[in-house]
KEBA-641021 format. One record per residue (C-alpha): residue in one letter; x, y, z. Coordinates in steps of 0.2 Angstrom, whole numbers, plus 2048, in hexadecimal, padded with zeros to 3 digits. Each point is the difference from the previous one (the first is absolute). Layout:
! KEBA-641021
+----+-----+-----+-----+
! aa !  xx !  yy !  zz !
+----+-----+-----+-----+
!  a !   X !   Y !   Z !
...
+----+-----+-----+-----+
This chain:
! KEBA-641021
+----+-----+-----+-----+
! aa !  xx !  yy !  zz !
+----+-----+-----+-----+
!  m ! B47 ! 221 ! CBF !
!  a ! 80A ! 7F3 ! 809 !
!  d ! 7FB ! 7F3 ! 7F3 !
!  d ! 805 ! 80C ! 7F2 !
!  a ! 811 ! 802 ! 807 !
!  e ! 804 ! 7EE ! 801 !
!  k ! 809 ! 7F9 ! 7F1 !
!  t ! 7F5 ! 7F1 ! 7FD !
!  e ! 7FD ! 801 ! 7EE !
!  e ! 80A ! 7F7 ! 7F2 !
!  p ! 80B ! 80C ! 7F6 !
!  t ! 7F8 ! 807 ! 7F0 !
!  s ! 809 ! 7FD ! 7EF !
!  k ! 805 ! 813 ! 800 !
!  k ! 808 ! 7FE ! 812 !
!  i ! 80A ! 7F1 ! 7FA !
!  e ! 805 ! 809 ! 7F0 !
!  d ! 806 ! 80F ! 80A !
!  a ! 80A ! 7F6 ! 80B !
!  r ! 808 ! 7F7 ! 7F1 !
!  k ! 805 ! 811 ! 7F9 !
!  e ! 809 ! 804 ! 810 !
!  g ! 809 ! 7EF ! 7FF !
!  n ! 7F6 ! 7F9 ! 80D !
!  v ! 7FD ! 7EE ! 7FA !
!  p ! 800 ! 7EF ! 809 !
!  k ! 811 ! 7F8 ! 7FE !
!  s ! 805 ! 7F0 ! 808 !
!  q ! 813 ! 7FF ! 802 !
!  d ! 7FF ! 7ED ! 802 !
!  t ! 7F7 ! 7FE ! 7F0 !
!  s ! 80D ! 80B ! 7F8 !
!  g ! 80D ! 7F4 ! 808 !
!  v ! 7F8 ! 7F0 ! 7F9 !
!  i ! 7FE ! 807 ! 7EF !
!  t ! 812 ! 807 ! 800 !
!  l ! 808 ! 7EF ! 807 !
!  f ! 7F6 ! 7F6 ! 7F4 !
!  v ! 806 ! 80A ! 7F1 !
!  a ! 812 ! 800 ! 807 !
!  i ! 800 ! 7ED ! 801 !
!  l ! 7F9 ! 7FE ! 7EF !
!  a ! 80D ! 80C ! 7F9 !
!  f ! 80D ! 7F7 ! 80A !
!  l ! 7FB ! 7EF ! 7F8 !
!  l ! 800 ! 808 ! 7EE !
!  l ! 810 ! 809 ! 802 !
!  f ! 80A ! 7F3 ! 80A !
!  p ! 809 ! 7F9 ! 7F1 !
!  y ! 805 ! 812 ! 7FB !
!  m ! 806 ! 804 ! 811 !
!  r ! 809 ! 7F0 ! 802 !
!  s ! 80A ! 802 ! 7F0 !
!  h ! 805 ! 811 ! 806 !
!  v ! 805 ! 7F9 ! 811 !
!  v ! 80A ! 7F3 ! 7F8 !
!  s ! 808 ! 80D ! 7F5 !
!  l ! 805 ! 80B ! 80E !
!  s ! 807 ! 7F1 ! 80A !
!  k ! 80B ! 7FA ! 7F1 !
!  y ! 806 ! 812 ! 7FE !
!  y ! 806 ! 800 ! 813 !
!  f ! 808 ! 7EF ! 7FE !
!  s ! 809 ! 806 ! 7F1 !
!  l ! 808 ! 80D ! 80B !
!  v ! 809 ! 7F3 ! 80B !
!  g ! 813 ! 804 ! 800 !
!  v ! 7FE ! 810 ! 7F6 !
!  p ! 809 ! 80E ! 809 !
!  i ! 7F4 ! 80D ! 806 !
!  d ! 803 ! 812 ! 7FC !
!  r ! 7F5 ! 810 ! 7FF !
!  e ! 7FA ! 7FD ! 7EE !
!  l ! 7FB ! 7EE ! 804 !
!  m ! 7F6 ! 806 ! 810 !
!  v ! 7F7 ! 80D ! 7F5 !
!  e ! 7FC ! 7F2 ! 7F3 !
!  i ! 7FA ! 7F4 ! 80D !
!  a ! 7F5 ! 80D ! 808 !
!  i ! 7F8 ! 805 ! 7EF !
!  v ! 7FE ! 7ED ! 7FB !
!  s ! 7F8 ! 7FC ! 811 !
!  i ! 7F4 ! 80F ! 800 !
!  k ! 7FB ! 7FD ! 7EE !
!  e ! 7FC ! 7ED ! 803 !
!  l ! 7F7 ! 803 ! 810 !
!  l ! 7F5 ! 80D ! 7F8 !
!  l ! 7FD ! 7F4 ! 7F2 !
!  i ! 7FB ! 7F3 ! 80D !
!  i ! 7F6 ! 80C ! 80B !
!  m ! 7F7 ! 80C ! 7F4 !
!  p ! 7F4 ! 7F4 ! 7F7 !
!  l ! 7FA ! 7FA ! 811 !
!  s ! 7FF ! 811 ! 807 !
!  i ! 7F6 ! 806 ! 7F1 !
!  s ! 7F4 ! 7F1 ! 802 !
!  v ! 7FD ! 804 ! 812 !
!  a ! 7FD ! 813 ! 7FD !
!  i ! 7F3 ! 7FB ! 7F2 !
!  a ! 7F9 ! 7F4 ! 80D !
!  g ! 7FD ! 80F ! 80C !
!  i ! 7F7 ! 80A ! 7F3 !
!  i ! 7F5 ! 7F0 ! 7FC !
!  a ! 7FC ! 7FE ! 812 !
!  a ! 7FA ! 812 ! 802 !
!  l ! 7F5 ! 7FF ! 7EF !
!  a ! 7F9 ! 7F0 ! 806 !
!  q ! 7FA ! 808 ! 810 !
!  f ! 7F9 ! 811 ! 7FB !
!  g ! 803 ! 802 ! 7EE !
!  f ! 80A ! 80E ! 7F7 !
!  l ! 801 ! 810 ! 80B !
!  f ! 80A ! 80F ! 7FD !
!  t ! 800 ! 80E ! 80D !
!  t ! 80B ! 80D ! 807 !
!  k ! 7F7 ! 803 ! 810 !
!  s ! 80B ! 7F4 ! 80A !
!  i ! 810 ! 809 ! 7FB !
!  t ! 7F9 ! 812 ! 801 !
!  p ! 80A ! 809 ! 80E !
!  d ! 7F6 ! 802 ! 810 !
!  l ! 808 ! 808 ! 80F !
!  k ! 7F4 ! 7F6 ! 80B !
!  k ! 808 ! 7F0 ! 7FB !
!  i ! 811 ! 806 ! 807 !
!  d ! 7F9 ! 806 ! 811 !
!  p ! 80C ! 7F7 ! 80C !
!  i ! 7F3 ! 800 ! 80E !
!  k ! 7F3 ! 7F7 ! 7F5 !
!  g ! 80E ! 7F5 ! 7F9 !
!  i ! 804 ! 7FA ! 811 !
!  a ! 7EE ! 7FE ! 805 !
!  n ! 7FD ! 7F5 ! 7F1 !
!  l ! 810 ! 7F6 ! 802 !
!  f ! 7F9 ! 7FA ! 811 !
!  s ! 7EE ! 7FF ! 7FC !
!  m ! 7F6 ! 7F1 ! 803 !
!  k ! 7FE ! 7FD ! 7EE !
!  k ! 813 ! 801 ! 7FD !
!  i ! 803 ! 7F4 ! 80F !
!  i ! 7F3 ! 7F3 ! 7F9 !
!  e ! 808 ! 801 ! 7EE !
!  g ! 811 ! 7FE ! 808 !
!  v ! 7FA ! 7F0 ! 809 !
!  k ! 7F8 ! 7F9 ! 7F1 !
!  v ! 810 ! 803 ! 7F5 !
!  t ! 80B ! 7F8 ! 80D !
!  f ! 7F4 ! 7F1 ! 803 !
!  k ! 7FF ! 7FD ! 7ED !
!  s ! 813 ! 802 ! 7FD !
!  f ! 804 ! 7F5 ! 80E !
!  i ! 7F5 ! 7F2 ! 7FA !
!  t ! 805 ! 802 ! 7EE !
!  l ! 813 ! 801 ! 803 !
!  g ! 7FF ! 7F3 ! 80E !
!  v ! 7F8 ! 7F3 ! 7F5 !
!  g ! 80D ! 805 ! 7F2 !
!  f ! 80E ! 7FE ! 80C !
!  v ! 7FB ! 7EF ! 806 !
!  f ! 800 ! 7FA ! 7ED !
!  f ! 811 ! 809 ! 7FE !
!  f ! 807 ! 7F8 ! 80F !
!  i ! 7FB ! 7EF ! 7FA !
!  f ! 808 ! 803 ! 7EF !
!  i ! 810 ! 808 ! 807 !
!  k ! 804 ! 7EE ! 807 !
!  e ! 802 ! 7FA ! 7EE !
!  l ! 80E ! 80D ! 7FC !
!  p ! 80F ! 7F4 ! 804 !
!  t ! 7F9 ! 7F4 ! 7F3 !
!  v ! 7FC ! 80E ! 7F4 !
!  a ! 812 ! 807 ! 801 !
!  m ! 806 ! 7F1 ! 7F6 !
!  f ! 7F5 ! 804 ! 7F2 !
!  g ! 805 ! 809 ! 7F0 !
!  l ! 7FB ! 813 ! 7FE !
!  g ! 7F1 ! 7FC ! 7F5 !
!  d ! 7F9 ! 7F2 ! 80C !
!  q ! 802 ! 80C ! 80F !
!  m ! 7F6 ! 80D ! 7F6 !
!  e ! 7F2 ! 7F4 ! 7FD !
!  w ! 800 ! 7FB ! 812 !
!  l ! 7FF ! 812 ! 805 !
!  k ! 7F2 ! 803 ! 7F4 !
!  d ! 7F6 ! 7F2 ! 807 !
!  k ! 802 ! 805 ! 812 !
!  v ! 7FC ! 812 ! 7FD !
!  l ! 7F0 ! 7FB ! 7F7 !
!  i ! 7FB ! 7F5 ! 80E !
!  i ! 803 ! 80E ! 80D !
!  a ! 7F8 ! 80D ! 7F4 !
!  f ! 7F0 ! 7F6 ! 7FD !
!  v ! 7FE ! 7FC ! 813 !
!  m ! 802 ! 812 ! 804 !
!  l ! 7F4 ! 805 ! 7F2 !
!  f ! 7F3 ! 7F4 ! 807 !
!  i ! 801 ! 808 ! 811 !
!  i ! 7FF ! 812 ! 7F9 !
!  f ! 7F2 ! 7FA ! 7F5 !
!  i ! 7F6 ! 7FB ! 810 !
!  f ! 804 ! 811 ! 808 !
!  a ! 7FC ! 809 ! 7F0 !
!  i ! 7EE ! 7F9 ! 800 !
!  v ! 7FD ! 805 ! 812 !
!  d ! 809 ! 811 ! 7FD !
!  i ! 7F6 ! 805 ! 7F1 !
!  v ! 7EF ! 7FD ! 808 !
!  i ! 805 ! 80A ! 80F !
!  v ! 807 ! 80E ! 7F6 !
!  r ! 7F1 ! 802 ! 7F5 !
!  k ! 7F4 ! 7FF ! 80F !
!  q ! 80A ! 80E ! 809 !
!  y ! 801 ! 80A ! 7F0 !
!  f ! 7ED ! 800 ! 7FD !
!  d ! 7FD ! 802 ! 812 !
!  g ! 80B ! 80F ! 800 !
!  l ! 7F6 ! 808 ! 7F1 !
!  k ! 7EF ! 7FD ! 809 !
!  m ! 7F5 ! 80F ! 800 !
!  s ! 7F3 ! 808 ! 80B !
!  k ! 7EE ! 803 ! 7F9 !
!  q ! 804 ! 813 ! 800 !
!  e ! 810 ! 7FD ! 7F6 !
!  i ! 7F5 ! 7F6 ! 7F3 !
!  k ! 7F3 ! 80E ! 800 !
!  d ! 80D ! 80E ! 7FD !
!  e ! 809 ! 7F6 ! 7F2 !
!  m ! 7F0 ! 7FE ! 7F7 !
!  k ! 7FC ! 812 ! 802 !
!  n ! 811 ! 805 ! 7F9 !
!  m ! 7FE ! 7F3 ! 7F2 !
!  d ! 7EF ! 806 ! 7FB !
!  g ! 803 ! 813 ! 804 !
!  d ! 7F9 ! 80B ! 80D !
!  p ! 7ED ! 801 ! 7FE !
!  l ! 800 ! 813 ! 800 !
!  v ! 80C ! 800 ! 7F2 !
!  k ! 7F7 ! 7F3 ! 7F6 !
!  a ! 7F0 ! 80A ! 802 !
!  k ! 808 ! 810 ! 7FA !
!  i ! 807 ! 7F6 ! 7F1 !
!  r ! 7EF ! 7F9 ! 7FC !
!  q ! 7F9 ! 811 ! 801 !
!  i ! 80C ! 807 ! 7F4 !
!  q ! 7FD ! 7F1 ! 7F4 !
!  m ! 7ED ! 803 ! 801 !
!  q ! 803 ! 813 ! 7FD !
!  a ! 80A ! 7FC ! 7F1 !
!  s ! 7F4 ! 7F3 ! 7F9 !
!  r ! 7F2 ! 80C ! 803 !
!  k ! 809 ! 80E ! 7F6 !
!  r ! 803 ! 7F4 ! 7F2 !
!  m ! 7EE ! 7FB ! 800 !
!  m ! 7FA ! 812 ! 800 !
!  a ! 80C ! 803 ! 7F1 !
!  a ! 7F7 ! 7F2 ! 7F6 !
!  i ! 7EF ! 807 ! 802 !
!  p ! 801 ! 80D ! 7F1 !
!  s ! 803 ! 7F2 ! 7F4 !
!  a ! 7F1 ! 7F6 ! 806 !
!  d ! 7F1 ! 7FD ! 7F5 !
!  v ! 7F3 ! 801 ! 80E !
!  v ! 7FE ! 801 ! 813 !
!  i ! 7F2 ! 7F5 ! 807 !
!  t ! 7F9 ! 806 ! 811 !
!  n ! 7F5 ! 7FB ! 80E !
!  p ! 7FC ! 80F ! 7FE !
!  t ! 808 ! 806 ! 811 !
!  h ! 80A ! 7F2 ! 809 !
!  y ! 809 ! 7F7 ! 7F1 !
!  a ! 809 ! 806 ! 7F1 !
!  v ! 809 ! 7F4 ! 7F3 !
!  a ! 809 ! 807 ! 7F1 !
!  i ! 800 ! 7F4 ! 7F0 !
!  k ! 80B ! 801 ! 7F1 !
!  y ! 7FF ! 7F5 ! 7F1 !
!  d ! 80E ! 7FF ! 7F3 !
!  e ! 7FE ! 7F1 ! 7F5 !
!  e ! 812 ! 800 ! 7FA !
!  k ! 807 ! 7FE ! 812 !
!  s ! 7F2 ! 7F5 ! 808 !
!  h ! 7F2 ! 7F4 ! 7FB !
!  a ! 7F5 ! 808 ! 80E !
!  p ! 7FE ! 811 ! 808 !
!  i ! 80C ! 804 ! 80E !
!  v ! 7FC ! 808 ! 811 !
!  v ! 80C ! 80F ! 801 !
!  a ! 7F9 ! 808 ! 810 !
!  k ! 7F4 ! 7FC ! 80E !
!  g ! 7FC ! 807 ! 811 !
!  m ! 7F3 ! 803 ! 80D !
!  d ! 7F9 ! 810 ! 808 !
!  n ! 80D ! 80E ! 800 !
!  i ! 80A ! 7F7 ! 7F3 !
!  a ! 7F1 ! 7FD ! 7F5 !
!  l ! 7FC ! 812 ! 801 !
!  q ! 811 ! 804 ! 7FA !
!  i ! 7FF ! 7F4 ! 7F1 !
!  k ! 7F0 ! 808 ! 7FB !
!  k ! 807 ! 811 ! 801 !
!  i ! 80F ! 7FC ! 7F6 !
!  a ! 7F5 ! 7F7 ! 7F3 !
!  r ! 7F5 ! 80F ! 7FE !
!  e ! 80E ! 80C ! 7FE !
!  n ! 807 ! 7F5 ! 7F2 !
!  g ! 7F0 ! 7FD ! 7F7 !
!  v ! 7FF ! 7ED ! 805 !
!  h ! 7EE ! 7FB ! 801 !
!  v ! 7F9 ! 7FC ! 811 !
!  v ! 7F2 ! 7F2 ! 800 !
!  q ! 7F5 ! 7FB ! 80E !
!  n ! 7FE ! 7ED ! 802 !
!  p ! 800 ! 7FB ! 813 !
!  p ! 800 ! 7ED ! 7FE !
!  l ! 80E ! 800 ! 7F2 !
!  a ! 80A ! 80D ! 80A !
!  r ! 800 ! 7F5 ! 810 !
!  s ! 804 ! 7F0 ! 7F6 !
!  l ! 80F ! 808 ! 7F7 !
!  y ! 806 ! 807 ! 811 !
!  a ! 7FF ! 7F0 ! 809 !
!  q ! 806 ! 7F4 ! 7F2 !
!  v ! 80D ! 808 ! 7F6 !
!  d ! 811 ! 807 ! 806 !
!  l ! 809 ! 80F ! 7F8 !
!  d ! 807 ! 7FD ! 7EF !
!  k ! 7F7 ! 7F0 ! 7FE !
!  p ! 7F3 ! 7FB ! 7F2 !
!  i ! 7EE ! 7FE ! 805 !
!  p ! 7F9 ! 7EE ! 803 !
!  n ! 7F6 ! 7F8 ! 7F2 !
!  e ! 7F0 ! 801 ! 80A !
!  l ! 801 ! 813 ! 800 !
!  f ! 803 ! 801 ! 7ED !
!  a ! 7EE ! 803 ! 7FB !
!  a ! 7FD ! 80E ! 80D !
!  v ! 811 ! 809 ! 7FC !
!  a ! 7FD ! 7FF ! 7EE !
!  e ! 7EF ! 808 ! 801 !
!  v ! 807 ! 80E ! 809 !
!  l ! 80F ! 802 ! 7F4 !
!  a ! 7F3 ! 7FF ! 7F1 !
!  y ! 7F7 ! 80E ! 808 !
!  v ! 80F ! 80B ! 803 !
!  y ! 807 ! 7FC ! 7EE !
!  k ! 7EF ! 806 ! 7F9 !
!  m ! 801 ! 810 ! 80A !
!  n ! 811 ! 803 ! 7F9 !
!  k ! 7FB ! 7FB ! 7EF !
!  k ! 80E ! 7F2 ! 800 !
+----+-----+-----+-----+
């Protein structure tokens, strides 16, 4: 029993699918960060000429206001122009980053839509559990990891920034366009350095996240047995269904006996009802068969409906063993069955 309780088995596909439906998927924040930052850098490179033109345009507008008396209407105009230009500069990059976040999620666990995570749950707002989770060992470890990664990434970025900032006195002598180019080059260098560091963290993080995820979904032997039982259905219910199906099949079989041409018997243990319709089949069809009590019922129904009952033990046993219901007889039994049918047709003057 102890072995059954231990979660030592890999999760089944159903267990993983159920977890996915609840929004429980392996998601690495570092991997999302790498993809988002990479797309952001690519978008920045593609949009830089566009962004630079708007920055220059906004700068020229500000310089054009030198010496102009400032009143209320002018301040409103400056605010509108500034907000408009800033939105035109920021929005394309922001949209690119948002799309990158979606791409990062799709790359890790594919498309997933579930309302489970946003469904109201009073247990989630329990202040006692909230405080306990806040100071749990898992949260502490996560906090240490985030702090360590942030310190390393931002620390390296700051080192490069500190080196570049020493060039500012020289850059101040450049024109606005050259200053923008210098800024672009330095931003890209810092971004790629930070991207490389985050990429290293992401590789480690995604391995850890996926291992923790699948470890968390591991099942005990009893859980797997219960799952298989639920998927296959309760044995008692399945037995009841089979019983109902057999009863329905037997009812249909008995209903077909009155239209049979002949019933071939053992004479007591086996009974097989044969019907031949040359317009529907190239060979006679077994429409009913049974042993013992069922055989007795077949013969009784046949006699009540004027169907001939012929004793031929070897043929009866062969037909019962070799031919399923509603199936034509095999070639090797053609001659024997034809002989019986010929006898029956002669008796019926057909």
